N, C-alpha and C positions, 0 to 999 in steps of 0.2 A: 206262020203266025209271029208277031212280033213279040219280044220280051213284055212289053207294056201291055199287049193284049194278053199274054200269057197270065200276067199278074191280075189283070182285070178279071179274067175269066176265073181265076181262082176266088177272087173276092164275089163275084156274082154267084160262083157254084157255092160257096159257103153261106150265101145270103146274109151276109155280115154288114151291118151298117158301118158308116164311118165312125171311128172312135180312135182317141189317143189317150195316153197316160203321160202326165207331167210329173217328173222326178223333182221332189223337192225334199231335202232332208239333209242329213249330217255330211260332212265333206267327204267321207269314204264309206258310203253305205255298204252294208253287209247283206248278203242274201237273206239271213233271217230277219233283219229289221227295217232295211231300207226299200226304196222303191226298186221295181225290178222291170225288166221286159220279159215276158213269157212267150216263148216260141217253141212249140212241140214240147218235148221234155226238159228244154233249156230254161233255166232261170238266170237272167243276167243282170247284175245289179249296175244301175245307171249313176253317172256323174251328177252332181247337184245341178239343178236347173236344167237338165236335159229332158228331152221328150223322145218317147218311142210312139211311132204311128203304125199301130197294126194294119189299118186298112183306111186308105184315103179315097174319097168319091171318084177320083180320076184314075186311080190305081198307080199314078207316078211315085208316090210316097210310101207304098205298101213296104212295111219293115224297115223304115228309117229311124235312125237314132239321129236327133239333132240337137245342137246346142247354140245358144247366142242367134248369130244371123246366119249361121250355117244350116241349110235345110236338110241335108242329108250327109252326115259325116261317114256313116256306115250304114250298112243294110243287113238285116237279119232275116233270113227266109227259110221256111219249112218246106223243102221240095217235095214232101211226101202229100202237101195239099194241092199240087199242081193237078189240073184235069188229065186224066191218063190218056186223052187223045190228043193232048197239046203236045207238039214237039218241043223237046228241050235238049240242051247239051249238058251232060253232068260236068260239073266241075273237075278239071285236070290240069296239072302242071304239064302234060304232054301236049298240049295245044295253045297256040298264041293268045286266044281270048279265054283261057282256061278258068277265069275269075267269073265269066258271064255265063249264065245257063240258057240265054235267049238263042235263037236262031237266026235272028236279024243281026244288023251292024250295032254293036254297043255304042254308048255315048260316053263322052268324058266328063264325068260328074266330079265337080270340084267346088270348094266354098263359093267361088263366084259364078258357077254354071251348075244350078241344081237339076234335078231330073226334070226333063221337058223344056230346058233351055240350053242344054249342053250340045256342042258340037259332035259329030260322028267321031268315032275313033278310026284311025287309018292304020295302026299297028300295035303291036303289044309284044314284049320281049321279055322273056322270064329272066330275072335278075337272080333270085334266091328260091330254093325250095327244099322242102324237108318235112319235118313233123314238128308241131307246136302244141302246147297243153292248152285246153279249155276246161278250167277246172281240174275235175279227175279224169277227164277224158283226153285222148291224143287225137288231134287232127292233121290232116294233109295240109301243108302250108305253102304259099308261094307269094313272090313279090314280083309285079311285072313294071316295066316302063312302059307307059301307054303315050303314044303319039296322036295328035288329033288334027281334024281338019284346020281347026284354029289354033296356031301353035302356042298361043297364051294359054291354053287349056291342057297342054301336056303335063303329065303327072305321074305319080307312081300309085299301084293299086295294091293292096295287100289282101289275101283271102284265106280263109280256113274252111275246110271242107270235112264234116263228120259224115262218111259214106253210110255207116249202120243207121245212125239218126235221120240221116239226110237233111242236115242243116247246114246251110251256107252263110258264111259271115263275110263281108265284104267291106273293107275299109276304103274310102276314096281319098284322092288328094293327100297321100302319106307324107307326114313330116314328122321330125322327130318328137316335138311336144305331144301331138296327137298319137303317135306310135307308141309312146310310154303309157299314155293314158288308156289306149286300146288294150294293151298287155296287161294292165292292172283290171280292167274290166273283166277281160278273158279269165284272168287268174282267180277271180271270184265268182266265177260260174259254178252252177250247181245243177243237177239233173234230177227229175223225178222218176 
């Protein structure tokens, strides 16, 4: 089963219609008073003018945080919601595509190549790993250099995995400006 089908199966299993939340608010929203993405027990403040798509009709944008013309800068997934019969790979820095929970070939999602239009990934090399904070919790962290069938889509991917909460956060097309923004979002995270 492909990751796309896995995500779609989750959406069908939950019986949830397509919905999205648009973040509009102060420059630095706080979990207490600004817009948030809620995924499992995680409450993640969003940047101004960002959107979080919990479920999209085709499943391609499930869990995506988008901003401006970028369709999916990061994905936040609750892997507890996955169909227990669906095969998945738990996130791990011990395997090349450790940021990808699907069992098929991942795609190279970038600002220019959103889910569904991205080329297949041909390689994934771990550049950095350890632990990083998500609000009050500590996540397993990794940064990979990803090579793609279309070399113009080569990029870096960062991921944070909370194994107890089973929440995976993946940042696509990593670059310094978005890295700093993502770090700020994660620092403001709270849990219920």
